[in-house]
DOLUM-581573 format. One line per field, with one value per atom (N, C-alpha, C): atom name; residue in three letters; residue number from 0; z, y, x. Coordinates in Angstrom, 3 decimals, always signed. Layout:
BEGIN
atom = [CA; ...] $
type = [ALA; ...] $
seq = [NUM; ...] $
Z = [Z; ...] $
Y = [Y; ...] $
X = [X; ...] $
END
This chain:
BEGIN
atom = [N; CA; C; N; CA; C; N; CA; C; N; CA; C; N; CA; C; N; CA; C; N; CA; C; N; CA; C; N; CA; C; N; CA; C; N; CA; C; N; CA; C; N; CA; C; N; CA; C; N; CA; C; N; CA; C; N; CA; C; N; CA; C; N; CA; C; N; CA; C; N; CA; C; N; CA; C; N; CA; C; N; CA; C; N; CA; C; N; CA; C; N; CA; C; N; CA; C; N; CA; C; N; CA; C; N; CA; C; N; CA; C; N; CA; C; N; CA; C; N; CA; C; N; CA; C; N; CA; C; N; CA; C; N; CA; C; N; CA; C; N; CA; C; N; CA; C; N; CA; C; N; CA; C; N; CA; C; N; CA; C; N; CA; C; N; CA; C; N; CA; C; N; CA; C; N; CA; C; N; CA; C; N; CA; C; N; CA; C; N; CA; C; N; CA; C; N; CA; C; N; CA; C; N; CA; C; N; CA; C; N; CA; C; N; CA; C; N; CA; C; N; CA; C; N; CA; C; N; CA; C; N; CA; C; N; CA; C; N; CA; C; N; CA; C; N; CA; C; N; CA; C; N; CA; C; N; CA; C; N; CA; C; N; CA; C; N; CA; C; N; CA; C; N; CA; C; N; CA; C; N; CA; C; N; CA; C; N; CA; C; N; CA; C; N; CA; C; N; CA; C; N; CA; C; N; CA; C; N; CA; C; N; CA; C; N; CA; C; N; CA; C; N; CA; C; N; CA; C; N; CA; C; N; CA; C; N; CA; C; N; CA; C; N; CA; C; N; CA; C; N; CA; C; N; CA; C; N; CA; C; N; CA; C; N; CA; C; N; CA; C; N; CA; C; N; CA; C; N; CA; C; N; CA; C; N; CA; C; N; CA; C; N; CA; C; N; CA; C; N; CA; C; N; CA; C; N; CA; C; N; CA; C; N; CA; C; N; CA; C; N; CA; C; N; CA; C; N; CA; C; N; CA; C; N; CA; C; N; CA; C; N; CA; C; N; CA; C; N; CA; C; N; CA; C; N; CA; C] $
type = [MET; MET; MET; SER; SER; SER; GLN; GLN; GLN; ASN; ASN; ASN; HIS; HIS; HIS; TYR; TYR; TYR; HIS; HIS; HIS; VAL; VAL; VAL; LEU; LEU; LEU; GLY; GLY; GLY; VAL; VAL; VAL; PRO; PRO; PRO; ALA; ALA; ALA; THR; THR; THR; ALA; ALA; ALA; THR; THR; THR; PRO; PRO; PRO; ALA; ALA; ALA; ASP; ASP; ASP; ILE; ILE; ILE; LYS; LYS; LYS; LEU; LEU; LEU; ALA; ALA; ALA; TYR; TYR; TYR; LYS; LYS; LYS; ARG; ARG; ARG; LEU; LEU; LEU; ALA; ALA; ALA; VAL; VAL; VAL; GLN; GLN; GLN; LEU; LEU; LEU; HIS; HIS; HIS; PRO; PRO; PRO; ASP; ASP; ASP; LYS; LYS; LYS; HIS; HIS; HIS; GLY; GLY; GLY; GLY; GLY; GLY; ASN; ASN; ASN; PRO; PRO; PRO; ILE; ILE; ILE; TYR; TYR; TYR; GLU; GLU; GLU; GLU; GLU; GLU; ARG; ARG; ARG; PHE; PHE; PHE; LYS; LYS; LYS; ALA; ALA; ALA; LEU; LEU; LEU; ALA; ALA; ALA; VAL; VAL; VAL; ALA; ALA; ALA; TYR; TYR; TYR; ARG; ARG; ARG; ILE; ILE; ILE; LEU; LEU; LEU; ASN; ASN; ASN; ASP; ASP; ASP; PRO; PRO; PRO; ALA; ALA; ALA; ARG; ARG; ARG; ARG; ARG; ARG; ALA; ALA; ALA; ALA; ALA; ALA; TYR; TYR; TYR; ASP; ASP; ASP; GLN; GLN; GLN; GLN; GLN; GLN; LEU; LEU; LEU; ARG; ARG; ARG; GLN; GLN; GLN; ALA; ALA; ALA; GLU; GLU; GLU; GLN; GLN; GLN; ARG; ARG; ARG; LEU; LEU; LEU; ALA; ALA; ALA; GLU; GLU; GLU; ALA; ALA; ALA; GLN; GLN; GLN; ARG; ARG; ARG; GLN; GLN; GLN; GLN; GLN; GLN; GLU; GLU; GLU; TYR; TYR; TYR; ARG; ARG; ARG; VAL; VAL; VAL; GLN; GLN; GLN; GLY; GLY; GLY; GLN; GLN; GLN; ARG; ARG; ARG; VAL; VAL; VAL; TYR; TYR; TYR; GLY; GLY; GLY; VAL; VAL; VAL; PRO; PRO; PRO; MET; MET; MET; PRO; PRO; PRO; PRO; PRO; PRO; PRO; PRO; PRO; ARG; ARG; ARG; ARG; ARG; ARG; CYS; CYS; CYS; VAL; VAL; VAL; ARG; ARG; ARG; ALA; ALA; ALA; GLY; GLY; GLY; PRO; PRO; PRO; PRO; PRO; PRO; HIS; HIS; HIS; ARG; ARG; ARG; PRO; PRO; PRO; SER; SER; SER; ALA; ALA; ALA; THR; THR; THR; THR; THR; THR; ALA; ALA; ALA; GLN; GLN; GLN; PHE; PHE; PHE; ARG; ARG; ARG; ASN; ASN; ASN; SER; SER; SER; ALA; ALA; ALA; ASN; ASN; ASN; SER; SER; SER; ARG; ARG; ARG; GLY; GLY; GLY; ALA; ALA; ALA; THR; THR; THR; ILE; ILE; ILE; SER; SER; SER] $
seq = [0; 0; 0; 1; 1; 1; 2; 2; 2; 3; 3; 3; 4; 4; 4; 5; 5; 5; 6; 6; 6; 7; 7; 7; 8; 8; 8; 9; 9; 9; 10; 10; 10; 11; 11; 11; 12; 12; 12; 13; 13; 13; 14; 14; 14; 15; 15; 15; 16; 16; 16; 17; 17; 17; 18; 18; 18; 19; 19; 19; 20; 20; 20; 21; 21; 21; 22; 22; 22; 23; 23; 23; 24; 24; 24; 25; 25; 25; 26; 26; 26; 27; 27; 27; 28; 28; 28; 29; 29; 29; 30; 30; 30; 31; 31; 31; 32; 32; 32; 33; 33; 33; 34; 34; 34; 35; 35; 35; 36; 36; 36; 37; 37; 37; 38; 38; 38; 39; 39; 39; 40; 40; 40; 41; 41; 41; 42; 42; 42; 43; 43; 43; 44; 44; 44; 45; 45; 45; 46; 46; 46; 47; 47; 47; 48; 48; 48; 49; 49; 49; 50; 50; 50; 51; 51; 51; 52; 52; 52; 53; 53; 53; 54; 54; 54; 55; 55; 55; 56; 56; 56; 57; 57; 57; 58; 58; 58; 59; 59; 59; 60; 60; 60; 61; 61; 61; 62; 62; 62; 63; 63; 63; 64; 64; 64; 65; 65; 65; 66; 66; 66; 67; 67; 67; 68; 68; 68; 69; 69; 69; 70; 70; 70; 71; 71; 71; 72; 72; 72; 73; 73; 73; 74; 74; 74; 75; 75; 75; 76; 76; 76; 77; 77; 77; 78; 78; 78; 79; 79; 79; 80; 80; 80; 81; 81; 81; 82; 82; 82; 83; 83; 83; 84; 84; 84; 85; 85; 85; 86; 86; 86; 87; 87; 87; 88; 88; 88; 89; 89; 89; 90; 90; 90; 91; 91; 91; 92; 92; 92; 93; 93; 93; 94; 94; 94; 95; 95; 95; 96; 96; 96; 97; 97; 97; 98; 98; 98; 99; 99; 99; 100; 100; 100; 101; 101; 101; 102; 102; 102; 103; 103; 103; 104; 104; 104; 105; 105; 105; 106; 106; 106; 107; 107; 107; 108; 108; 108; 109; 109; 109; 110; 110; 110; 111; 111; 111; 112; 112; 112; 113; 113; 113; 114; 114; 114; 115; 115; 115; 116; 116; 116; 117; 117; 117; 118; 118; 118; 119; 119; 119; 120; 120; 120; 121; 121; 121; 122; 122; 122; 123; 123; 123; 124; 124; 124; 125; 125; 125; 126; 126; 126; 127; 127; 127; 128; 128; 128; 129; 129; 129; 130; 130; 130] $
Z = [+86.298; +86.814; +86.005; +85.230; +84.380; +85.171; +86.180; +87.015; +88.465; +89.200; +90.621; +91.364; +92.654; +93.434; +93.509; +93.455; +93.465; +92.189; +91.050; +89.788; +89.791; +90.384; +90.429; +91.178; +92.308; +93.087; +92.555; +91.693; +91.131; +92.112; +92.994; +93.981; +93.833; +94.248; +94.213; +95.345; +95.263; +96.294; +97.628; +97.605; +98.836; +99.442; +98.962; +99.424; +100.890; +101.577; +102.981; +103.054; +104.212; +104.352; +104.089; +104.424; +104.160; +102.649; +101.901; +100.447; +99.814; +100.333; +99.809; +100.063; +101.257; +101.598; +100.734; +100.529; +99.704; +98.257; +97.733; +96.359; +96.234; +97.247; +97.218; +97.207; +98.070; +98.144; +96.845; +96.273; +95.024; +93.897; +93.775; +92.710; +92.967; +94.237; +94.556; +94.094; +94.244; +93.786; +92.254; +91.599; +90.137; +89.522; +90.107; +89.482; +90.052; +90.935; +91.548; +90.474; +90.469; +89.407; +89.392; +90.538; +90.563; +89.809; +89.793; +89.085; +87.568; +87.124; +85.698; +85.252; +85.985; +85.572; +85.627; +86.511; +86.638; +85.508; +84.849; +83.766; +84.309; +83.688; +84.213; +84.209; +83.304; +83.276; +84.552; +84.929; +86.143; +87.394; +87.334; +88.470; +88.703; +87.602; +87.725; +88.228; +87.708; +88.159; +89.635; +90.042; +91.435; +92.354; +91.917; +92.710; +92.831; +91.747; +91.781; +92.701; +92.690; +93.561; +95.026; +95.337; +96.715; +97.197; +96.340; +96.714; +96.957; +96.073; +96.228; +97.530; +97.840; +99.075; +100.299; +100.245; +101.380; +101.682; +100.658; +100.871; +101.294; +100.635; +100.935; +102.204; +102.670; +103.880; +105.144; +105.104; +106.250; +106.202; +107.249; +107.208; +107.019; +107.630; +107.494; +106.077; +105.544; +104.168; +103.166; +103.424; +102.519; +102.526; +103.701; +103.789; +103.027; +103.185; +102.469; +100.956; +100.549; +99.130; +98.549; +99.295; +98.835; +98.691; +99.616; +99.532; +98.275; +97.958; +96.739; +95.491; +95.495; +94.345; +94.188; +95.298; +95.232; +94.717; +95.182; +94.720; +93.234; +92.775; +91.349; +90.516; +90.996; +90.285; +90.245; +91.349; +91.391; +90.435; +90.388; +89.461; +88.019; +87.707; +86.353; +85.990; +86.911; +86.660; +86.487; +87.294; +87.182; +85.852; +85.414; +84.130; +82.985; +83.072; +82.032; +82.024; +83.220; +83.290; +82.700; +83.002; +82.458; +80.948; +80.446; +79.001; +78.332; +78.912; +78.355; +78.405; +79.468; +79.599; +78.565; +78.352; +77.384; +75.987; +75.609; +74.258; +74.057; +75.058; +74.921; +75.065; +75.869; +76.184; +75.486; +74.507; +73.837; +73.039; +73.174; +72.441; +71.889; +70.680; +70.071; +69.822; +70.430; +70.302; +70.677; +71.687; +72.179; +71.367; +70.327; +69.473; +69.681; +69.859; +70.021; +68.785; +69.036; +67.924; +67.290; +65.974; +65.332; +65.593; +65.476; +65.677; +64.581; +64.862; +63.841; +62.659; +61.464; +60.247; +59.944; +59.336; +58.892; +57.605; +57.461; +56.250; +55.181; +54.052; +52.974; +51.746; +51.170; +49.954; +48.757; +47.781; +46.585; +45.703; +45.701; +44.852; +44.647; +43.729; +43.496; +42.852; +42.984; +42.374; +40.855; +40.254; +38.807; +38.067; +37.087; +36.218; +34.797; +34.096; +32.724; +31.832; +30.989; +30.076; +28.935; +28.149; +27.042; +26.032; +25.787; +24.812; +25.303; +26.604; +27.137; +26.952; +27.222; +27.047; +25.568; +24.676; +23.249; +22.809; +23.341; +22.984; +23.435; +24.646; +25.150; +24.306; +23.929; +23.107; +21.742; +21.150; +19.833; +19.963; +21.058; +21.246; +21.502; +22.245; +22.511; +21.237; +20.354; +19.105; +18.211; +18.375; +17.592; +18.261; +19.526; +20.195; +21.127; +21.290; +22.179; +23.593; +24.556; +25.968; +26.516; +27.147; +27.762; +29.213; +30.105; +31.513; +32.055] $
Y = [-21.146; -20.596; -21.218; -20.417; -20.952; -21.244; -20.446; -20.681; -20.712; -21.685; -21.671; -20.832; -20.660; -19.763; -20.270; -21.572; -22.113; -21.721; -21.736; -21.333; -19.853; -19.041; -17.594; -17.315; -18.024; -17.813; -18.606; -19.566; -20.360; -21.358; -21.896; -22.875; -24.142; -25.294; -26.522; -26.532; -27.432; -27.530; -27.988; -28.571; -29.060; -28.040; -26.814; -25.780; -25.431; -25.132; -24.734; -23.263; -22.820; -21.396; -20.464; -20.896; -20.074; -19.943; -21.030; -20.979; -20.059; -20.112; -19.266; -17.796; -17.503; -16.120; -15.608; -16.442; -16.054; -15.798; -16.674; -16.506; -15.243; -14.973; -13.769; -12.510; -12.458; -11.260; -11.047; -12.131; -12.026; -11.511; -12.071; -11.653; -10.274; -9.920; -8.602; -7.507; -7.743; -6.756; -6.702; -7.852; -7.887; -7.275; -7.548; -7.176; -5.915; -5.228; -4.054; -3.017; -2.487; -1.554; -0.257; +0.193; +1.418; +1.240; +0.017; -0.259; -0.209; -0.404; -0.453; +0.730; +1.822; +3.036; +2.948; +2.140; +2.028; +1.262; +0.394; -0.414; -1.276; -1.226; -1.986; -3.503; -3.998; -5.447; -5.864; -5.078; -5.403; -5.180; -4.237; -4.042; -5.283; -5.848; -7.057; -8.235; -8.380; -9.480; -9.316; -8.083; -7.835; -8.122; -7.766; -8.059; -9.571; -10.292; -11.755; -12.365; -11.802; -12.270; -12.047; -10.883; -10.577; -11.499; -11.786; -12.693; -14.097; -14.557; -15.894; -15.992; -14.973; -15.010; -14.968; -14.154; -14.048; -15.402; -16.157; -17.456; -18.512; -18.559; -19.618; -19.353; -18.132; -17.809; -18.236; -18.213; -18.592; -20.101; -20.866; -22.332; -22.795; -22.116; -22.533; -22.277; -21.115; -20.809; -21.732; -22.035; -22.921; -24.322; -24.812; -26.140; -26.162; -25.110; -25.040; -24.953; -24.183; -24.049; -25.374; -26.081; -27.387; -28.368; -28.298; -29.169; -28.833; -27.554; -27.159; -27.671; -27.605; -28.118; -29.620; -30.353; -31.804; -32.134; -31.392; -31.641; -31.345; -30.280; -29.953; -31.036; -31.563; -32.653; -33.901; -34.190; -35.358; -35.190; -33.983; -33.743; -33.901; -33.402; -33.526; -34.989; -35.737; -37.158; -37.919; -37.589; -38.261; -37.930; -36.681; -36.293; -37.030; -37.200; -37.930; -39.404; -39.991; -41.395; -41.570; -40.646; -40.742; -40.592; -39.708; -39.531; -40.793; -41.415; -42.658; -43.758; -43.793; -44.813; -44.590; -43.324; -43.028; -43.466; -43.236; -43.582; -45.092; -45.842; -47.297; -47.877; -47.277; -47.872; -47.258; -46.375; -45.788; -46.841; -46.839; -47.788; -47.079; -47.468; -46.964; -48.163; -48.176; -49.277; -50.614; -50.613; -51.848; -52.360; -51.654; -52.098; -51.148; -51.673; -50.775; -49.901; -48.644; -47.726; -48.022; -47.959; -48.150; -46.943; -47.132; -45.982; -44.955; -43.680; -42.653; -42.844; -42.585; -42.738; -41.454; -41.613; -40.448; -39.938; -38.656; -38.040; -38.088; -38.729; -38.873; -38.173; -37.295; -36.612; -37.521; -37.381; -38.210; -37.817; -36.584; -36.140; -34.646; -34.132; -32.687; -32.300; -31.047; -30.617; -30.739; -30.888; -31.086; -29.821; -30.021; -28.912; -29.282; -28.345; -28.674; -28.960; -29.920; -30.266; -29.252; -29.363; -28.430; -28.571; -29.794; -29.979; -29.343; -29.370; -28.737; -27.230; -26.654; -25.215; -24.830; -25.654; -25.366; -25.454; -26.435; -26.597; -25.384; -24.898; -23.728; -22.492; -22.333; -21.182; -21.234; -22.398; -22.515; -22.314; -22.767; -22.590; -21.124; -20.434; -19.019; -18.196; -18.616; -17.859; -18.008; -19.116; -19.315; -18.675; -18.190; -17.541; -18.464; -19.693; -20.643; -20.479; -20.777; -20.716; -22.127; -22.410; -23.713; -23.469; -24.175; -23.973; -25.145] $
X = [+150.031; +151.278; +152.412; +153.087; +154.136; +155.407; +155.689; +156.860; +156.413; +156.910; +156.587; +157.619; +157.399; +158.261; +159.707; +159.868; +161.232; +161.974; +161.261; +161.889; +162.230; +161.353; +161.607; +162.903; +163.087; +164.303; +165.493; +165.242; +166.332; +166.913; +166.082; +166.539; +165.714; +166.260; +165.457; +164.438; +163.480; +162.437; +163.012; +164.181; +164.809; +165.771; +165.729; +166.672; +166.422; +167.507; +167.408; +166.993; +166.493; +166.148; +167.335; +168.542; +169.726; +169.956; +169.760; +169.913; +168.872; +167.652; +166.582; +166.900; +167.377; +167.710; +168.855; +169.857; +170.999; +170.567; +169.732; +169.252; +168.406; +167.576; +166.746; +167.605; +168.583; +169.435; +170.204; +170.701; +171.455; +170.555; +169.352; +168.448; +167.843; +167.660; +167.112; +168.059; +169.343; +170.327; +170.327; +170.233; +170.259; +169.001; +167.841; +166.578; +165.937; +166.597; +165.975; +165.646; +164.405; +164.006; +164.819; +165.302; +166.103; +167.417; +167.913; +169.166; +168.963; +167.696; +167.388; +166.528; +166.608; +165.915; +164.398; +163.846; +162.393; +161.729; +162.458; +161.917; +160.772; +159.574; +158.429; +158.637; +159.454; +159.716; +160.449; +161.435; +162.178; +161.334; +160.398; +159.492; +158.650; +158.110; +157.285; +158.115; +159.315; +160.181; +160.547; +160.798; +161.156; +159.972; +158.765; +157.571; +157.367; +157.545; +157.411; +158.460; +159.659; +160.735; +160.377; +159.802; +159.417; +158.307; +157.337; +156.245; +156.793; +157.667; +158.245; +159.030; +159.805; +160.593; +159.688; +158.634; +157.720; +157.071; +156.736; +156.095; +157.111; +158.254; +159.219; +160.023; +160.047; +160.793; +160.036; +158.718; +157.887; +157.640; +158.019; +157.868; +156.418; +155.455; +154.055; +153.549; +153.869; +153.459; +154.147; +155.401; +156.138; +155.533; +155.151; +154.535; +153.211; +152.404; +151.132; +151.371; +152.379; +152.699; +153.188; +154.032; +154.509; +153.345; +152.385; +151.211; +150.405; +150.257; +149.547; +150.265; +151.583; +152.345; +152.148; +152.187; +151.984; +150.589; +149.572; +148.211; +148.070; +148.713; +148.661; +149.331; +150.447; +151.127; +150.257; +149.573; +148.689; +147.511; +146.930; +145.819; +146.272; +147.459; +147.992; +148.240; +148.833; +149.092; +147.780; +146.773; +145.478; +144.807; +144.897; +144.316; +145.008; +146.320; +147.047; +146.658; +146.503; +146.074; +144.681; +143.774; +142.429; +142.437; +143.275; +143.354; +143.882; +144.877; +145.409; +144.351; +143.590; +142.555; +141.456; +141.072; +140.025; +140.419; +141.656; +142.089; +142.028; +142.442; +142.444; +141.046; +140.215; +138.930; +137.748; +137.933; +136.789; +136.048; +134.723; +133.908; +132.686; +132.292; +131.084; +130.195; +129.015; +128.070; +128.704; +129.539; +130.127; +131.290; +131.693; +132.793; +133.969; +135.177; +136.323; +136.499; +136.878; +137.112; +138.464; +138.541; +139.843; +140.727; +142.018; +142.908; +142.666; +142.898; +142.671; +143.604; +143.076; +143.869; +144.610; +145.741; +146.500; +145.894; +145.850; +145.323; +146.419; +146.109; +147.082; +146.526; +147.290; +146.871; +147.072; +146.177; +146.254; +147.428; +147.803; +148.895; +148.808; +149.596; +149.561; +148.225; +147.812; +146.554; +146.615; +145.442; +145.346; +145.757; +146.604; +147.006; +146.574; +145.973; +145.542; +146.752; +146.576; +147.668; +147.736; +148.772; +148.961; +147.834; +147.349; +146.273; +144.982; +144.723; +143.522; +143.605; +144.771; +144.945; +144.805; +145.342; +145.229; +143.772; +143.029; +141.624; +140.820; +141.110; +140.390; +140.695; +141.963; +142.323; +141.651; +141.589; +140.950; +139.439; +138.840; +137.407; +137.096; +137.959; +137.726; +137.862; +138.720; +138.878; +137.651; +136.916; +135.690; +134.479; +134.632; +133.523; +132.759; +133.183; +132.503; +133.022; +132.196; +132.641; +132.702; +133.778; +133.978; +134.373; +133.739; +134.095; +134.840] $
END
């Protein structure tokens, strides 16, 4: 979910029911598909707005939704902690792994010098092949 219902309505998570209702009415007028000639983009936005309002307007649904958001944040924080722990604690055969090395190029690719090109031209004129 890229945007949660609070983002759709443009209100903070601590918004009062009156603030949610006001934001819904304001956005419903702006995003109504009839106002935009039935544009499918506005239809999708209006549907998302209606779903967000339906969930945040009902206190029981809002509490359940807030609990889901908190659990998702906790799972994300736990995954980040585990990732940090893995990087520090990785071991191969009981020995700590060295940090990854940066890939460094040796330099620009090899270009034949003028003498090499002259040698090839003179060899080709004699009928010899050089690779």
